[in-house]
C-alpha positions in Angstrom: 30.2 -49.1 33.1 32.1 -52.3 32.7 29.2 -54.3 33.9 26.8 -52.5 31.5 29.3 -53.0 28.6 29.7 -56.7 29.2 26.1 -57.5 29.8 24.7 -55.5 26.8 27.4 -56.5 24.4 27.2 -60.2 25.1 23.4 -60.1 24.9 23.5 -58.1 21.7 25.9 -60.5 19.9 24.3 -63.7 21.3 21.7 -64.1 18.4 24.6 -64.1 15.9 27.0 -66.6 17.4 27.2 -70.4 17.2 24.4 -72.2 18.9 26.9 -74.3 21.0 28.6 -71.1 22.4 25.4 -69.1 22.8 24.4 -70.6 26.2 27.7 -69.8 27.7 27.7 -66.2 26.5 24.1 -65.7 27.8 25.0 -67.1 31.3 28.0 -64.6 31.5 25.8 -61.8 30.6 23.3 -62.9 33.2 26.1 -63.4 35.8 27.2 -59.8 35.4 23.8 -58.7 36.7 24.0 -61.1 39.5 27.4 -60.1 40.6 26.6 -56.4 40.8 23.4 -57.1 42.6 25.0 -59.5 45.1 27.8 -57.1 45.9 26.4 -53.7 45.7 22.6 -54.3 46.4 19.3 -54.3 44.7 19.3 -50.6 43.6 22.6 -50.7 41.9 21.8 -54.0 40.4 18.6 -52.6 38.9 20.6 -49.6 37.5 22.9 -52.0 35.6 19.8 -54.1 34.5 18.1 -50.9 33.2 21.1 -49.4 31.5 22.2 -52.7 30.0 18.7 -53.3 28.6 18.6 -49.9 27.0 22.0 -50.1 25.5 21.2 -53.7 24.0 17.8 -52.6 22.7 19.1 -49.4 21.2 21.9 -51.3 19.4 19.3 -53.7 18.1 17.1 -50.8 16.8 20.0 -49.1 15.1 21.4 -52.3 13.4 18.3 -54.4 12.6 15.2 -52.3 13.0 12.2 -51.9 15.2 11.2 -55.6 15.3 14.7 -56.7 16.6 14.4 -53.8 19.0 11.2 -55.3 20.6 12.6 -58.8 20.6 15.8 -57.7 22.3 13.9 -55.4 24.9 11.5 -58.2 25.9 14.3 -60.8 25.9 16.4 -58.7 28.3 13.5 -57.9 30.7 12.2 -61.5 30.8 15.7 -63.0 31.4 17.4 -60.4 33.5 14.6 -59.5 35.9 14.5 -63.1 37.4 18.3 -63.0 37.8 18.0 -59.7 39.6 15.3 -60.8 41.9 16.9 -64.2 42.7 20.2 -62.4 43.4 18.3 -60.1 45.9 17.0 -63.2 47.6 20.5 -64.6 47.8 22.0 -61.4 49.0 19.4 -60.8 51.8 18.9 -64.5 52.8 22.5 -65.7 52.3 21.2 -69.3 51.6 21.7 -70.7 48.2 18.9 -73.1 48.7 16.4 -70.3 49.1 17.7 -68.7 45.8 17.2 -72.0 43.9 13.7 -72.4 45.4 12.9 -68.8 44.5 14.0 -69.4 40.8 11.9 -72.6 40.6 8.9 -70.8 42.1 9.2 -68.0 39.5 9.4 -70.7 36.8 6.3 -72.4 38.1 4.4 -69.2 38.0 5.5 -68.8 34.3 4.2 -72.3 33.4 0.8 -71.6 35.4 0.6 -68.2 33.7 1.2 -69.6 30.2 -1.6 -72.3 30.9 -4.0 -69.5 32.1 -3.1 -67.4 29.0 -3.2 -70.1 26.3 -6.2 -72.4 25.9 -4.1 -75.0 24.1 -0.4 -74.7 25.0 0.4 -77.9 22.9 -1.0 -76.4 19.8 1.1 -73.2 20.1 4.3 -75.3 20.4 3.2 -77.4 17.3 2.9 -74.1 15.3 6.3 -73.1 16.5 7.8 -76.3 15.2 5.7 -76.5 12.0 8.0 -74.4 9.8 11.0 -76.6 10.7 9.0 -79.7 9.7 8.1 -78.2 6.4 11.7 -77.7 5.3 12.9 -81.3 6.1 14.1 -83.2 3.1 12.0 -85.8 1.5 14.0 -88.8 2.6 13.4 -88.0 6.3 10.4 -89.6 7.9 8.4 -86.4 8.4 5.3 -88.0 9.6 7.1 -89.9 12.4 9.0 -86.8 13.5 5.7 -84.9 13.4 4.0 -87.5 15.7 6.8 -87.2 18.0 6.7 -83.4 18.1 2.9 -83.6 18.7 3.5 -85.8 21.7 6.4 -83.7 23.0 4.5 -80.4 22.4 2.5 -81.3 25.6 5.6 -81.0 27.7 7.5 -78.1 25.8 6.3 -75.5 28.2 8.0 -77.2 31.0 11.0 -78.0 29.0 11.4 -74.4 27.9 10.9 -73.2 31.4 13.5 -75.7 32.7 16.1 -74.6 30.1 15.6 -71.1 31.0 15.7 -72.0 34.8 19.1 -73.7 34.1 20.5 -70.6 32.5 19.2 -68.4 35.4 20.6 -70.7 38.1 23.9 -71.2 36.4 24.3 -67.4 36.1 23.5 -67.0 39.8 26.1 -69.6 40.6 28.7 -68.0 38.4 27.9 -64.6 40.0 28.2 -66.0 43.4 31.5 -67.8 42.5 32.9 -64.5 41.2 32.0 -62.8 44.3 33.6 -65.6 46.5 36.8 -65.4 44.4 37.1 -61.7 45.0 36.0 -61.5 48.6 35.5 -64.9 50.2 37.7 -67.7 48.7 35.9 -71.2 48.9 32.7 -69.5 50.0 30.7 -70.6 47.1 31.8 -74.3 47.4 30.8 -74.4 51.1 27.5 -72.7 50.3 26.7 -75.1 47.3 27.6 -78.2 49.3 25.3 -77.3 52.1 22.1 -76.5 50.1 19.1 -78.6 51.3 15.3 -78.2 51.0 12.7 -78.7 53.6 10.3 -81.7 53.9 7.3 -79.5 53.3 8.4 -78.6 49.9 9.2 -82.2 49.3 5.6 -83.3 50.3 4.2 -80.5 48.0 6.3 -81.9 45.1 5.0 -85.4 45.6 1.4 -84.0 45.5 2.1 -82.3 42.3 3.5 -85.5 40.9 0.4 -87.3 42.1 -1.8 -84.9 40.5 0.1 -85.3 37.1 -0.1 -89.2 37.4 -3.7 -89.7 38.5 -5.6 -86.9 36.8 -6.1 -86.2 33.2 -6.7 -83.3 30.8 -5.0 -79.9 30.8 -4.7 -79.8 34.6 -2.6 -83.0 34.5 -0.6 -81.7 31.6 0.2 -78.5 33.6 1.2 -80.6 36.6 3.6 -82.7 34.4 5.3 -79.5 33.2 5.6 -78.3 36.8 7.2 -81.6 37.6 9.9 -81.0 35.1 10.8 -77.8 37.1 10.7 -79.7 40.3 13.1 -82.2 38.8 15.6 -79.3 38.2 15.3 -78.3 41.8 16.0 -81.7 43.3 18.7 -82.4 40.6 20.7 -79.6 42.2 20.0 -80.7 45.7 21.0 -84.2 44.9 24.1 -83.0 43.2 25.1 -81.1 46.3 24.4 -84.2 48.5 26.4 -86.6 46.4 29.3 -84.3 45.9 29.5 -84.0 49.6 29.2 -87.7 50.2 31.8 -88.6 47.6 34.2 -85.9 48.8 34.3 -87.5 52.2 35.5 -90.8 50.8 39.1 -92.0 50.3 38.8 -92.0 46.5 37.2 -88.6 46.4 39.7 -87.2 43.8 38.4 -89.9 41.2 34.8 -90.3 42.5 33.8 -86.5 42.3 35.1 -86.0 38.7 33.5 -89.4 37.6 30.1 -88.3 39.2 30.0 -85.1 37.1 31.3 -86.9 33.9 28.6 -89.6 34.3 25.8 -87.1 34.5 27.1 -85.2 31.5 27.5 -88.4 29.4 24.6 -90.3 30.6 21.5 -88.0 31.0 19.4 -90.7 32.5 21.8 -90.7 35.5 20.1 -87.5 36.5 16.9 -89.1 37.6 18.6 -91.1 40.5 20.4 -87.9 41.5 17.2 -86.0 41.6 15.7 -88.7 43.8 18.6 -88.5 46.1 17.8 -84.8 46.4 14.2 -85.5 47.2 15.0 -88.1 49.8 17.5 -85.9 51.5 14.6 -83.6 52.6 13.8 -86.3 55.1 16.9 -88.3 55.8 19.8 -85.7 55.5 22.0 -88.0 53.7 25.1 -86.0 54.3 25.3 -87.4 57.8 25.7 -91.0 56.7 29.4 -90.8 55.6 30.3 -88.6 58.5 28.8 -91.0 60.9 30.6 -93.9 59.4 34.0 -92.1 59.2 33.6 -91.1 62.9 33.1 -94.8 63.9 36.2 -95.7 61.9 
């Protein structure tokens, strides 16, 4: 009952709170589903998911009517079902890397499905942003912004999927961390710092990037949007590698916080971090500092 109350209440109030706080509230509601599934299993996790969805949707119906009921119902199912599935993968496989790969795979299926469903995904995103462009004040360069929106609309499917992927993965991480705090102290840290993907997936990722680079049309556009999701995958892998490497150095208490602060303040720093995650599939970069320290 506590899990149902937390998940449904946070999801129900999320549309009405400040945009800066909303992502954290959503992640906590997702993590509640993840924690129950990780600890008690798939069936009980599904009970919590079903009951929380019903409570949130019913509250939306009573307060805001049928339209908000449908929006809340679909939102809960679309967001909570992947969290539940990925939590099952993590519970049964006991490898965080598999959970991350599963989440990325689901996101890729979503992108592919959207491109199969929509004949022109970019036009759909342009329609979504059109009302916001129409209310801009006269002194704003509307046409310039409109041109930028038209260019960015070709990649918005991947950006939207990536933002959802981040929320899902952070909720899985939070749920796993809660579980480790309650039953296995430091378990999440050890698990996160050991994540690593295989070279076969890295080769497939490079092929997708090649398709995006050297082809054209809707197929290339879809490949670019999938590349955005692969970037998220290798960003987490690279973060794990570099955290491990910096932790093994003498100045680790300064290097590790500086590393995360740099990524937060300088988003462009995420690209080399993702490349580290990609290269680690072949070179296992965690062994480099350990080898040097053993020689010392």
